[in-house]
matplotlib code that plots the C-alpha trace (Angstrom):
import matplotlib.pyplot as plt

x = [-18.0, -21.5, -21.8, -22.7, -18.9, -16.1, -13.3, -10.5, -10.1, -12.7, -11.2, -10.0, -8.3, -9.2, -6.8, -8.0, -10.9, -10.3, -8.9, -11.9, -13.7, -11.3, -12.0, -15.1, -15.1, -13.1, -15.8, -17.7, -16.2, -14.9, -17.4, -20.1, -17.6, -16.3, -19.9, -20.3, -17.0, -18.1, -21.6, -20.4, -18.0, -20.3, -23.3, -20.5, -19.1, -22.4, -25.2, -24.6, -23.9, -20.6, -19.7, -16.3, -14.7, -17.2, -15.4, -12.2, -12.4, -13.8, -10.6, -8.0, -4.2, -0.8, -1.9, -4.8, -4.7, -6.4, -8.9, -9.7, -7.0, -7.2, -10.8, -9.3, -6.8, -10.0, -12.3, -9.3, -8.0, -12.2, -12.0, -8.8, -10.9, -13.5, -11.8, -9.7, -13.5, -14.0, -10.5, -11.1, -14.9, -13.9, -9.9, -8.4, -5.0, -3.7, -1.0, -3.6, -5.3, -2.5, -2.3, -5.9, -6.0, -2.8, -1.8, -5.4, -7.2, -10.0, -7.7, -9.1, -12.4, -11.5, -9.7, -13.0, -15.1, -12.7, -13.3, -16.7, -17.0, -14.1, -16.1, -19.2, -16.8, -15.5, -18.8, -19.8, -16.1, -15.5, -12.0, -9.6, -12.5, -11.1, -7.8, -7.5, -9.9, -7.3, -3.8, -6.0, -6.6, -2.7, -1.1, -3.8, -3.1, 0.9, 0.4, -0.3, 2.2, 4.7, 2.8, 1.9, 5.8, 6.3, 3.9, 6.1, 5.2, 5.1, 4.8, 3.9, 0.9, -0.3, -3.6, -2.6, -0.1, -3.3, -6.2, -4.4, -1.0, -2.1, -5.3, -3.2, -0.6, -2.8, -4.3, -2.1, 0.2, -3.3, -3.8, -0.1, 1.2, -1.4, -4.4, -4.1, -1.2, -4.3, -6.6, -4.2, -4.1, -7.2, -8.3, -5.0, -6.8, -3.7, -6.0, -4.4, -7.1, -4.9, -1.9, 0.5, -1.2, 0.0, 4.1, 3.4, 2.4, 6.0, 8.1, 5.5, 3.7, 7.0, 8.2, 5.9, 5.5, 9.9, 9.1, 6.8, 8.6, 12.1, 9.6, 8.1, 11.0, 13.6, 11.7, 10.5, 13.9, 15.3, 12.1, 12.7, 8.3, 7.7, 4.5, 4.3, 6.8, 4.0, 1.8, 3.8, 5.0, 1.4, 0.0, 3.2, 1.7, -2.2, -0.2, 1.7, -1.3, -3.1, -4.2, -6.5, -9.0, -8.7, -12.2, -13.4, -16.1, -13.5, -10.9, -8.4, -8.0, -5.8, -3.0, 0.5, 2.5, 4.5, 8.8, 10.2, 7.1, 7.4, 11.3, 10.4, 7.4, 10.1, 13.2, 10.6, 9.9, 13.6, 14.1, 11.4, 13.0, 17.0, 15.2, 14.2, 17.6, 19.3, 17.3, 17.4, 21.8, 22.2, 20.2, 22.0, 25.3, 25.2, 23.3, 26.6, 28.6, 26.6, 28.1, 31.3, 31.4, 29.7, 31.8, 35.4, 34.1, 32.9, 36.2, 38.0, 36.1, 37.5, 41.1, 41.1, 39.5, 42.3, 45.1, 43.7, 43.5, 47.1, 48.3, 45.7, 47.6, 51.6, 50.3, 49.3, 52.3]
y = [-49.2, -48.0, -44.4, -43.0, -43.9, -41.5, -41.5, -41.6, -37.7, -36.5, -39.0, -36.5, -37.5, -36.7, -34.3, -32.5, -32.3, -30.3, -28.2, -27.7, -27.6, -24.9, -22.4, -22.9, -21.5, -18.8, -18.3, -17.7, -16.4, -13.9, -11.9, -12.2, -10.5, -7.7, -6.7, -6.8, -4.5, -1.8, -1.8, -1.3, 1.6, 3.5, 3.3, 4.3, 6.9, 8.5, 6.8, 7.8, 11.1, 11.1, 8.6, 7.9, 10.9, 12.9, 11.4, 12.1, 15.1, 15.5, 13.4, 15.4, 14.0, 14.3, 11.0, 12.0, 11.8, 13.8, 12.6, 13.0, 10.7, 8.3, 8.2, 7.5, 5.3, 2.4, 3.9, 1.9, -0.8, -1.6, -1.8, -3.6, -6.2, -6.2, -7.2, -10.0, -11.0, -11.4, -12.6, -15.6, -16.6, -16.6, -18.2, -20.2, -20.9, -23.5, -21.1, -18.6, -21.1, -21.8, -18.2, -17.6, -21.5, -21.2, -17.5, -16.2, -18.2, -17.9, -15.8, -12.8, -13.3, -12.7, -9.7, -7.9, -9.2, -7.4, -4.5, -4.8, -4.7, -1.9, -0.2, -0.3, 0.0, 2.9, 4.7, 3.9, 4.9, 1.5, 2.7, 0.0, -2.3, -1.6, -1.4, -4.9, -5.5, -3.7, -5.6, -8.9, -8.0, -6.3, -9.6, -11.7, -9.4, -10.2, -13.4, -13.2, -11.6, -13.6, -16.9, -14.3, -14.4, -17.5, -16.4, -13.4, -10.5, -10.9, -9.7, -13.3, -12.6, -8.9, -10.3, -11.3, -8.7, -6.3, -8.0, -10.0, -8.8, -4.6, -5.3, -7.5, -5.4, -1.4, -4.1, -4.5, -0.8, 0.5, -0.9, -1.7, 2.0, 4.2, 3.3, 1.0, 4.0, 6.8, 4.7, 3.7, 8.1, 8.1, 5.3, 6.5, 10.1, 12.0, 14.6, 17.5, 20.6, 23.1, 23.8, 22.0, 18.5, 18.7, 19.6, 16.8, 13.9, 15.0, 12.7, 9.6, 10.0, 10.5, 7.5, 6.0, 7.2, 6.1, 2.7, 1.7, 3.2, 2.2, -1.3, -1.4, 0.5, -2.5, -5.2, -3.9, -3.0, -6.8, -8.4, -5.2, -5.3, -1.9, -2.1, -1.8, 1.2, 2.8, 2.0, 3.6, 7.1, 7.6, 7.1, 9.3, 12.2, 11.5, 12.4, 14.9, 16.8, 16.4, 19.3, 18.3, 21.4, 22.2, 22.6, 20.8, 23.3, 26.4, 25.8, 28.5, 25.8, 23.6, 23.4, 23.2, 19.5, 20.1, 20.5, 16.7, 14.6, 16.9, 16.3, 12.4, 12.7, 14.0, 11.2, 8.4, 10.1, 10.0, 6.6, 4.3, 4.5, 5.3, 1.5, -0.3, 1.5, -0.4, -3.6, -3.5, -2.9, -5.5, -7.8, -7.3, -7.3, -10.7, -11.9, -10.5, -12.2, -15.8, -15.2, -14.1, -17.3, -20.3, -18.4, -20.0, -22.4, -23.1, -22.3, -24.8, -28.1, -26.4, -26.4, -29.7, -30.9, -30.0, -31.4, -34.9, -35.4, -33.3, -36.4, -39.3, -37.9, -37.6, -41.7, -43.1, -41.5]
z = [-42.5, -42.8, -44.6, -41.1, -39.3, -38.6, -41.8, -39.6, -40.8, -38.3, -35.5, -32.6, -29.8, -26.1, -26.0, -29.0, -27.2, -23.9, -25.4, -27.8, -24.4, -22.6, -26.5, -25.5, -22.1, -23.4, -26.8, -24.4, -20.6, -21.6, -24.1, -21.4, -19.0, -21.8, -22.1, -18.0, -17.8, -20.2, -19.3, -15.5, -16.2, -18.5, -15.8, -13.5, -15.4, -16.1, -14.6, -11.6, -10.0, -8.7, -10.2, -11.2, -13.5, -10.1, -7.1, -8.5, -8.8, -4.9, -4.1, -5.6, -6.0, -6.5, -8.8, -10.1, -14.4, -16.6, -17.1, -20.9, -21.9, -19.5, -21.2, -24.2, -23.4, -22.0, -25.0, -27.0, -24.9, -24.6, -28.8, -28.5, -26.3, -29.0, -31.5, -28.8, -28.3, -32.5, -32.8, -29.6, -31.4, -35.5, -34.0, -36.8, -37.1, -33.9, -33.9, -32.4, -29.9, -28.1, -27.1, -26.2, -24.5, -22.1, -23.0, -21.9, -20.4, -18.2, -16.0, -18.6, -17.4, -14.2, -14.9, -16.4, -13.5, -10.7, -13.2, -13.0, -9.4, -9.1, -10.8, -8.2, -4.8, -6.4, -7.1, -3.2, -2.1, -0.1, -2.0, 0.3, -1.4, -3.8, -3.8, -3.3, -6.2, -8.5, -6.3, -7.8, -10.5, -10.9, -10.4, -12.9, -15.2, -14.4, -14.8, -17.9, -19.1, -18.2, -19.9, -23.0, -22.8, -24.5, -27.6, -28.2, -30.6, -34.4, -37.7, -38.9, -37.3, -37.7, -35.5, -32.4, -31.6, -32.3, -30.3, -28.4, -26.7, -26.7, -24.0, -22.2, -23.1, -22.3, -18.9, -16.8, -17.6, -16.7, -13.6, -12.3, -13.7, -12.1, -10.7, -7.9, -7.0, -7.8, -6.0, -2.4, -1.9, -2.8, 0.4, 3.1, 2.4, 0.5, -0.6, -2.1, -1.2, 0.1, 0.0, 2.6, 1.8, -1.6, -0.4, 2.6, -0.1, -2.0, -2.0, -1.5, -5.1, -6.3, -4.6, -6.1, -9.4, -9.8, -8.0, -11.3, -13.8, -13.0, -12.7, -16.0, -17.6, -17.3, -17.5, -21.5, -22.0, -21.2, -23.3, -25.8, -25.3, -27.2, -26.2, -22.8, -23.4, -25.5, -22.9, -19.9, -21.9, -22.5, -19.3, -17.7, -20.5, -18.5, -15.0, -15.9, -17.9, -14.9, -12.5, -9.3, -8.8, -4.6, -5.4, -8.2, -9.9, -9.6, -12.7, -11.4, -7.9, -10.0, -8.1, -10.2, -10.1, -6.9, -8.3, -7.3, -8.7, -12.3, -12.9, -11.2, -14.4, -16.9, -15.6, -17.0, -19.5, -21.0, -19.2, -20.9, -24.4, -23.3, -21.4, -24.7, -26.9, -25.0, -24.7, -27.9, -28.2, -26.5, -27.8, -30.9, -30.0, -28.2, -31.4, -33.2, -31.0, -31.1, -35.1, -34.3, -32.0, -34.6, -37.5, -35.4, -34.4, -38.2, -38.7, -36.2, -37.1, -41.0, -40.2, -37.6, -41.2, -43.3, -40.4, -40.2, -44.3, -45.0, -42.2, -44.2, -47.5, -45.4, -44.5, -47.4, -49.6]

ax = plt.figure().add_subplot(projection="3d")
ax.plot(x, y, z, "-o")
ax.set_aspect("equal")
plt.show()
């Protein structure tokens, strides 16, 4: 055996090689996609007039969020995505590698490219194209969400929770609970530039907000998804604290929310924590019942064993 021959410890299996190549592809594709998405959103928001926020002001709907709060949300989300890229490039633990490769995968890169395309479409006021992109992106992120259920959040891996689960959850939450609904209202022409228009589209807004929040709250409660609940509550506040103006240049033209929509937002704010608490309580009750059943089975087995020993002694006597 020459000094150039690999030792048994240095040999890798074909499966390990394929996994390594998958990780390398992620290390190339995802950071590039994050930079493209960030760049596209920054350019469309700041370098073009009207930009993203300007177009939102020009086309106010009952689902237009508070621009400042949404900006903070996206800033945190992109900061977490940068952390995701660092974890991807510096990953050492096999569990984290498996989460990145099988739990997230190249779908996250596709999602960021779609987000960049949406920013361009929305800035060009091609609203139906933007809506299709948002729906496709939401579907992709839902698929990521489901595969990540096999790699649950745990306090033993806080880095995974902060930089893998949190950005995926925040991205899904804003697309599913806000973006595609608001963009859809714009695409359908459901603007609220007059008081009568505000009343005309009230129940459409109520139905949209109620539907996505009930689905999200029930799912977060059943699966005990704390991150999803927190993101959902924040997004509801972005709607609660928004006041779209019928004239973007005049602050005095801000239109108050219709009472049915306001009540719906408040009910949803209460619904999310209640659903989560109910889910946690239900899980603990199941665990307690399981422990009780196990103890009963152990006691029953011990009783059977004692009875068998007693009968054996009687026969022996």
